[in-house]
N, C-alpha and C positions, 0 to 999 in steps of 0.2 A: 504493500500500500504506500509506496514512496510518494506518489503524486498527491494522495490525500494528505499525508503528513506535511508535505510542502505547502499546500494550501492552508492548512491549519496554522502553520508557523507565520505565513505572510499575513493572514487575517488577524492573528493574535497581536502581531507587531504593530499593525495599523489601527487597532481598535481605539487607542486613546484619541486619535485624530477624527474619529467618527462622531458626529453629533448624536446626542441621545435620541434614540428612536428613529434616526434618519434611514438606516438600512431597513428596519421593519416597515416604515411607512412607504418606502419606495417599492418594496416587494409586494405589499398589499395593494398598492395603487395599480400595479401592472397585472397581478394575478386575479384580483377580485372580479373584474369584468369577465374574465375567462370562465370562471365558475358559473356566473349567471347565464352566459351564452350556452354553455354545455347543458346546464340543467334545463334550459328552455327547450332544447331539442329532445333530450332523452325522456323528459317528463312531460312532453307535449300532451295536452288533454283533448279528448273528444267527448261529445255529449251523448249520453244514453238516457232517454226520457228526462231530459233536463238536468242530469247529473254529470258533472265534469269528471272524467276518469282518465288518468294517464295511461297511454297505450302499453307502457312497459309493465304496469301492474297486472294487466290482463295476461300479458305474455309470460310473466314470471309465475303468476298464481295458478294458471290453468294446468301446467304439467305437475304441479304439486298434488292437485286433486286427482288428475287423470292417472298418474303413476301409483298413487296410494291405492286406488281401486284396482288398477290393472295388475299390480303385483300382489293382490289379495291381502292388503293391509300388512305388508311386510314390516312396517314400522312398529307393529304390535307383536306379531308372531315370530319375528326374527330376533327379538331382544335377548331371549335366553341363550340362543346360539351365539349371538355376538359377545355376550359376557363370557362364555366358555372360551371363545377364540382369543379374546383379550387376555384371559388368565393363562393362556398357553396350553389349553387342553388338547389342541390339535397341532402342536408345535412340530415342525420338521426342520431340523438344523441343516439338512442338505438341500433345502429348497433354494431356488434362485432368488436373488434380492440382496439388499444391502443392510436392512435394519429389521428388528423384530416387529411383529404386528402391534405390540404394545408401544414400542417407540414410535411407530408410524402414527398411532392414535394420539400420543402425547404431543408429537410435533405438529400434527394437524390441529389439535386443540389449542396449541400455543398461538396459532394463527387466527383462531376464532374466539376462544375464551379470552377475554381481555377488555379492551377499551369499549367494545360494543356492549358488553354486559354492565359496565360501570357508567361510562359516559353516554353510551347509546341509549340506554334506558332513560337516563335523565333528559336527553334530547327529545325522545319520543313523548315522555310525560309532559315536558314543558310545552311542546307543540300541540299535542292532542289530548292532554289530560290522562289520568290513570287508565281510561278505557283503551288506550293504545296498547297497553300491556296485554290485554285479552287477545287482541289480534296477533301480537307477537307470539303468544303461546300457540294459538291455532296454526299459524303459519310455520312455526318451528316444528310442530308435530308432523304436519303434512310434508315438510321439506325433508324429513328422514327418508322417504321413498326416493326422492331425487338424489340425495347423497349416496344412497345405496347403489343406484344406477351408475353414477359418475365414478365411484371408487372401484366397482367391479370392472368397468370398462378400462379404467386406468391401469389395472394389473393385466387384464386380458390382452391389451394391445400395446403394452410397454415394449421398448426396444432394449436389448442387452448389448453391452459393449465388451470389447476384448479384455478390458481391465477389470471386468466384474461389476462395473457400475451399470445402472439402468436409467433410462429416461422415459417418462410417461406423462400422461395428462391429456387434456382435450386436444392439443395439437396432434398428438399421436393417435388417439382413438378415433378422432374425426377423419384423419387421413387413412389410417390402416383399417379401421373398422368399416368405414363406408366402402373402401376398395374391396374388402372381403365380401361385401354384399353386392358388388358390381357397380357401385357408384364412384368410380375412380375420380372423375373430374369434379364432381360435387364435393368429394372428400378433400381434394386439394384446395378448392375454393374456401370451404368452411374452415379448414385447419389454418390456412393462410390468413383468413379474416380474423380468426380468434387470436392468432399471434400478433397481428397488427393492433387489434383492440387491446390486447393484453400488455403490450409493451409500455404504454403510459402508466400502468399500475406500478411501475418502478417508483412512482411518487407515493410514498407512505405518509402523506401529510396529515390525514385525520388522526392517526395514532400519535404522531409527534405533537400535534396541536394540543391534544388532550393531556398528554404527559406533561407538557410545559405548563398548561393551565393549572393543573393540580399541584405540581411541584412549586410553582411560583406563588400560588394562592396560600399554600401551607407554610412556606419557608421565606418567601420574599426574595429568593435567589433568582438569578437570571432575569432581571427586569427587561432586558433586551432579548427578544426571542431568538435571534440568530446565534447568540452565544450558547444557548441551550442546544440548538440544533447542531452546532459545531462540536460540542462535547459529545453528543449522542452519536454523531457520525464516526468519531474515533472509536468509541466503545463497540459499535456494531461492526466496524471494520475488523476489529480484533477477533471477532467470533466467526464471521462469514468467510473469512479467508481460508478457514480450515475445511469448508465444504460440509456435506450432509452429516458426516460422522461427528464433526465438531458441534454442529447444530443440535443433533439428537442427544449428545452428551449433556448439553445445557438444558434443553427442553424437557427431557425425560425426568430430570430432577427438579427443575424450576416450576413446571406446571403443577404437579401434585402439591408442592409446598405452597405456592401462592394461592391456589384454589382453597386449600385447607385454611390458611390464615384469613382470607377474605370471607369465606363462608362461615367460619367460626364466629367472627365478629358480627356478621349479619344475623346469624341464628341466635346469638346471645341477645341482641336487641329485640328480635322477634319473640324470644322466650320471655323477656321482661314485660312485653306487651301482648302476651298470648291471648288475653281476653279480647283484644282489639282486632285479632286476625280475621275472624268471620266478617266483621264490619268492613275491613279493608278489602276483602275479596268481593263483598257486596258492592262496594264503591267501584271497583274495577269493572265488574260485570255491568252494573247500571250505566256507567259512563261510556261503556263500549257501544251502547245502543242509544245514547243520549244525543238527540239532534242538535243540542246546543254546543256540543263539544267540537273542537277543531273548526270554528268558524261557522257552525250551524249545519253540518252535514255528517252523517254517519260515515259516508265514504271517505271523508277527510281523515277520520280516525283510522280507518282501515289502511289507507294509503301510507299514513305515518308509521303505523305498525309494520306494514310490509317493507318499507324502506329500511327501517332499523333491524327487522328480523333478517332480511336478506344480507345486509351488511354484516350482521353478527354471525350468521350460519354459513354464508357463502354458497348455500345450496342453489343450484342452477347456474353458477358461475364456473364450476368445474375445477377451481383452483386447488383445493386440497387433494384432489385425485393425483396431483403431481408427486406429493410425498407418500401417499398410500401406494403409489406404483413402485416405490422402493422397498416395500415390505417383502420379507422372505416367506413366500407361500407358493404352492402349486395350484391353489384353488382361488381363482379370481373372486368368486362369490363370497368366500369367507372374508375377504377384505372389504367387500361391499357391506357385509354384516357389521364389521368393525366401524365402517364409515357412518352407518346410520345412527350410531350412538352419539356422534358429535352434536347434531342439533338438539338432541334430548338433553345432554349435559349442559350445553351452551345456552340454549334459549328456554327450554321448558323448565329447567331447574334453576340455573344461576340467575338468569334475567328476571325470573319470577320472584326470586328471593330479594333481589335488588329493588324491584318495584314495591314489594311489600314493605320494606324498610322506608322507602320514600313516602308511601301512602300513610303508614302508621304514624310517622313522625309529623305529618302535616306540612312538610317542607314544600310539597308541590303547590301549596296555596300561597307561598311567599312570592310576591311579584319580583321580576327581574332575574330570577335564578334560572340557569339553563345548563345543559351539558353536565360535565363532571362536577361543577360547583353545586348543582342541585343534589346530587348524590352525596357529596361531602357534607352539605348542610344537614341532610337527613341523618347521617351517622353522628354528626356533632351534637344533635339534640339529646343523645343518650350518653355520649362520651366526648367531653370537650377536647380531649387530646387526640381523638380518632383521625382528624384531618391529616395528621403527620403519618399515621399508619396507612391511611388511604393513599397519601402521596407516594409512599414506598410501594404499595400494592399496584397503583396505576403505573408507576415507572417499570416495575417488574413485568406486569401484564403486557404493557406496551412494548417493552424491550423484546420479550419473547415473540410477540406478534411480528415485529419488524424483522427479526432474524429468520423467522419462518418464511415471510414474504420475500426475503432475500433469496431463499432457495427457489421459491415459485418463479419469481421473475427472472432468475438466472436460467431456468429451464426454457422460458419463453425466449429470452435473449439468444441462447445457444441454438435454439431451433431455427432462428432467423439468420444469425451471424456465424454459426459454427461454434465448436467447443475448443478452439485452439487456446493455448495458454494466454496469448495476447488478448484474445476476445474476452475470456473470462476475467482477466485482470482489469480490462477497460470497464466491463460491466460493474465489477465490485467497487471500483473507484467512483463511478457515476452514481451508483445506488447510494453510497454513503454521502456523497456531496449533495445529492438531491433531497436528503432528509432535512437540510437546513431551513428551507423556506416554510416548512410545515408549522414551525413554531411562531411565525410572525403574522399569520392570517387569522381572521376571526373564525369562530366555530362554524358559522353559517357559510362563509366563503369556502372553507375547507370541505365541509360535507357536500356542498353543491358540486364541487369538482370531483371528489372521490366517489360519491354515489353515482355520478354520471358515468365515470370511467368503468366502475365495477359492473353496472347494469348493462353496459354495452356488450360485455363478455357473454351475457346470456343469449344473445341473438343467435350466433352460430352454434353454441353449445346445445341449446334446447332443440334446435332442428335435428341435430345428430342423435339426441336422446330419443326423440320420437321414432326416428327411422330404425334405431337399433333396439327398441323396446322388445320386439318379439323374440330376438335371440337372447336377450337378458332373461325373459320369462322362461325360455326353454332351459337356459343354464341354471336358473334358480330351481326349477323342477328337478333337474338331474342331481344337483347338489343335495337337496333335501332328501331325495330318494336314496342316495348313497350314504347319507348320514343314518337314515332309518335302518338300512340293511346292514350297517356295520362295516361297509366297504371302507368308509373313512373312519378310522379308529381314534378313540381318545387316548391321550397320553397322560402322564402324571408330572409333566414338566411344570414348574412354578411359573407364575405370571411374568417374572423378570427375565424370562428366557432370552438370552442374547447370543 
């Protein structure tokens, strides 16, 4: 990372000459209008019976419902199998791949469990009221079937390299999977489109923005956002330079720890107000259907819930299938089972607990609070010192998310530009440097840009999922039959099989 360190040195040396806030203001002035323009296109609305609905919401929501039914509610009946797989009950150390299925899950979760669960829930409730949480839960449940499809395909159509590494994800299953079904040209078009849409997700601004917001709010450090971004760029560079093995070593330990710390604090607060939980759920349910919420339309609450749930789970975007493709397994469907656990843990459990704390505390009724500051205030009502703990949690959540996305976007980059040493070094340097602007924009500006970029990925990905759904259904039937017959045997290897 010599180039990155050189830039750090130059900027650090020049910092005294920079006027307070001048760098932040310049970046915000340039990038703010970009977010508005992108959001206007991606979330363009059309009228149905007088109700304005963004086209992308229909595009994203429909496959969640269709695949849930088409796969026979695999999001319910596959959960027990998924748990056994994650625990290593079907472990095969000789299987191709780079990491264990447990490590694949924790790495994928590090990309989804994080800012979306802490700040994203705050954004949703600030914009649409507690009712938005209800729709996040519903969408999170239905998205499990989509995640199952993506992760199964990620393993089935991954490519193996001579050095033992693998590459997978939508770029590969759209190209290879559609070619396998006779749609060679369509596969090339969709995989190329996905890669082009995916390249801008090298910008991890939403995560950086909320990390800076929480750390600065709690400590007063880094009043200039770009200095925080610079510090983060160096730390991330120290991890991603080691590749997938370095990343999983961090995430497989960091994710369980940070989830435990965050959920423990949240559950303590809920326990202290246990008698208020039924009323909190009633408020969430009532306001989910309250026409006064989100500017007077139920659809407004649904849209807000959809945006936040998709950002949190990434279902429909295909991104986490890139790391699931690295799992050591001979059974693609087994990794699909592992993948469907992500939205359940991420949205159905963790986001719901965050929402309960916000509603129970009454913080959602305080004017002017949004994003992670709303969540922080909710915790502060019970523990005055908790914003410091939350600042650490947000930083760790965000850090793990960023390094996971470093892996995802590297796969997209190398699909387009090749995997030579120069290409990979160029990517890692750019990825780190481009973290810096994320800390200087407002939450609204950042989420406009990042939401728009993320949702674009769903266009080619979902087309491919529809076309390949029949073969996925056949693969699922075969896998379940072989489990039942005992052809696929259980082992006694512990969960941490590596």
